[in-house]
N, C-alpha and C positions, 0 to 999 in steps of 0.2 A: 504494499499499500504506500502511497505517496504521502507527503506531509499535509496534503489537503484532506479535508474531512470526507470519508467514504460514506455514501448512502447505506442505510442499515437494512432496508427491506429489499427483498429479491426483485420486486417490481421496479423500484427506483434504481437499483444497481444495473439491471438489464437496460433500463432506459438511458442511463448514463453511458453504458458501453455502446449501445446502438448509436447514440448521437455522436460519440467519440469516433466510432468506426466510420461514420459518414464523413466527418471532417478529415480523417486520415485518408479516406478515398479521394476527397477533393484536393488535399495536399499532394497526393501522388499524381493526380492528373495535372496539377499545376507544374510539378517538376517535369513530368513527361513532356509537357508542351514546351518547356524551356529547351529541351534537346530534340524534340520532334519524334522521339523514339525511346525504347527502353523496356524494362520488365514490368510493364504497367499491369498486365493481367495477374501476375503473382501478387503485386501490391494490393489490388482490389480483392483478391481472394483471401488474403491473409489479414485484412483489416480488422475483422471482428476479433480474432485471436489476439492481435496486437493491442487493440483497445482494451481487452479484458486484462492483459498483462500489465499494461502501464497505467491504467486508470482504476484498477481494482486490486491487483495481486502484488505487484512488485514493491518491495520496501526499498525506497530510494529517496534521494534529495535532489530535485532538479537543478538547484543551484550548486550542488557539490557532487558532481558525478563520480568522484573518487572517495566518497564517504566510505570508511572502512567497514562499517556494519551493513552496507547495502546488500541486497540480493543481486546476483549477477544474471544477466540475460545475454547469452551468447548466440550471435547470428552466424550459424555455420554456413548458411547459403549466402555468401557475400554478394551475390548478384541481386538479392532481395534488398539491398541497401536502400533503395528508393522507398521501400515500405517502412523500414526502420526510421529513416529520417522523417518521414511523415508522422510516425508515432512519436518520436522525440520532440517534434515541434508541438504536437498536441499536448504532450506531457510537460512542456515548458523547459526541456533540457537545452534546446537550441531555439533561437528566435525564428518565428515563422517567416519573417522577411528574408532570412538566410536561405530559404528554399529557392529563391530566385537565382542562386549561384550554383545550383546542382550541376555537377559534371564540368564546371568551367575551370579554366586555369586558375590555380592558387586557391580554389575553393576547399573548404573543410568537408565538403560533401561529394567525394568522388563517386563514380558510377558503381564501383565495387567496394564494399565496406573495408575500411582500414582503421585500425585502432589508433594509430599515431596521428590521425587527422581529426577525428570526430569525437566530441565529447559524448560520453554515454555508449560508445562502441567499445566492447570489452575485448574482441579479438578481430584480427584481420581474417576474413572468411573468403571463401571462393574455391579453395582446393577441397572439394567435396569428400567427405569421409573424415576430416580432421576435427570437426567441431565437437563431436561427442567425446573424442579422445581427450581433447583439452578440458572439456567439462568434467570428465572423470577425475583428472588430476587436480583441478580447481576445487571440486567437491571434497576430495580426499584431504587436500591442504587446509581447507577451511575447518574440517572436522578435527584435524590434528591441532589446530590453534584454538579449539574450544568455541568457535564461532557458530551461532545459530543461523547464519545467512544461508539462503537457498541458492541453488544454481539451476537456471532454466536454459536448456539448449534447444534452439529452434533449428530443425533440419527438415529435409525434404524427402518425399517418397522415393525420388530418383536416387537419393543418397543411400537408400537402403540396398542399392546394388553394390556398394563399396564394402569390401571385406573388413576394413579397419573400423567401420561402424559396428559390426558384430563383435569384433574383438573388444571394443570399448564397452559394448552392452554386457558381454560376459564378465568383464572386469568390474564393472559397477555393481553387478549382482554379487560377485564374489566378495567384494569389500563392504556390502551391505550399505550402499550409499543412499540412504533414505532422504538425504538433503538434495538429491538430484532428480529433476524432472525433464524428460524429453518431450518436446512438442513437435509432432511430425505433421508437416503440411502435405496432406494426401490430395494433391490436385490432379493426379493421374496423368501428368504431362512432364516431359523432359526435353532436352534440346534435340534429341534424335527422334522424337515422336511420343506417342502414348506409352506411359510407363510399362503397361502390361505387355506391349509389343516389343519393347527393348530387352527387358529381362524381368520375368514374372516375379513379383514379390509377395503375392497373396498365398496363404492367408496371413496377412501381416500381424494382426492382433495375436493370433495363436503363436506365431514365431516369438514375438516379444515375451509372451507369457512363458514360453519354453525356455527362454533365457533367464528367467527368474525375476521378471519385472511385473509390478502391478500395472494392469493394462486396462485402458478404456478406449472406446472409439465412438465419436459423436459427430454431429453436424457442426462443422466449424464456422458456418455462416448463420448460426442460430444463437444469438447472445445468451438466451436462457440456458441452452444446452452447454455452451461453453463455460458459463459460470458454475453450473452444477457440477461439471467435471472438475473444475478447480477446487470447488468446495469439498469434493469427495477425497481430496488429498491434503486438505488443510491440516488435518490432525495426524499427519504421517509420523512414523517412528524415524528419528534421525539416523538410527543404525538399523533400519529395517530395509525392505526391498526398495529399489529405485522405482520411480513412477514414470509411466509414458502415457500420453494422450495422443491418439491419432485423430486428426481433424480432417474430415472429408469436406473439401471446399471446391468452389467453382472458380475457375480462371476467369478473370474479368467480371467478378460478381457485382451486380448492380448496374452494369452498362451493357444492355443487350447487344449493341453494335460490336462490342469486344468479346462478349461471351460466345457469340456465333461466329467469330472470325476463325477460319480454318487453321491458319498459322499464328498462334497466339502465345508462343513461348517468349520470343523477343519481337516486339511490335514496332513497325514504323507506321505512324498514323499521319494521314494528310492533314494539312493545316486547317481545312474547313471542318474536319471531323471532331476537333477538340471541343468546340461549342456543342455539338451533338452529344458527345459523351457527358458533358457536364449537365446538359438538359435532361438526359435520360436518367442520370444518377439522382438528380434533385426530384424529378418527377416520381421515380420509384420510391424514394424515401418518404415523400409526402403521401403517396398512395398507401404505403405500409402503415402510416400513422393514423389513417382514418378509421 
């Protein structure tokens, strides 16, 4: 949780996350328009999960990203940086106006996440399969220090193709890292095509359970379901089994133009389409609120 007051009722919490996710999506569209392209679809799909993390779950201080007692959020999928920047702006870690510099020379917001550049970015991601390995070491180190800080590692379903991910999963269970939670973005897509067609990973939930993890799978675009999944791990044993939540999400969520685009892993969007994207996102949000 942040230093801000968190709503206490489930309805109010979900409403806050839903509104935050909408702003995260708008932030991502804005940054995408700055470059005319990018991993927009992933940002739109992951917005509900990131809103829940930064507006409801994560213990952090926006003005002090290096606060020693903070929970750690590790973005293994460095190409999702546009999504994390959008969330960091919503959480108050970086100024919203700084999003105008996304991907530009000398910007603190490079197109792939780098810890040396961006406040609130814990690791430099992008070499898929490394994030969970780093998270295991970080969680183990925090426990040895007597810290009650948690480690959240955001990774992708395509990243489950990497052997190092499963070595890390086995290690986390062996060390009983109950302070570690893996958040898997199950968007069914990777650079070479649909995940199932590249290298089948299902049944993913059963595989994580077989590796000794407490496992859930939910609709990652439903704030109520996302929050319920996080609530289910809130009383975890710090020396118990690690936790994993698999979030089924839609690439381009909230913008039909992008949801239906055939090649939507890395998108190049025509200049006139950005206004259409924003209008569709706003219209859908307003319709859902009626």
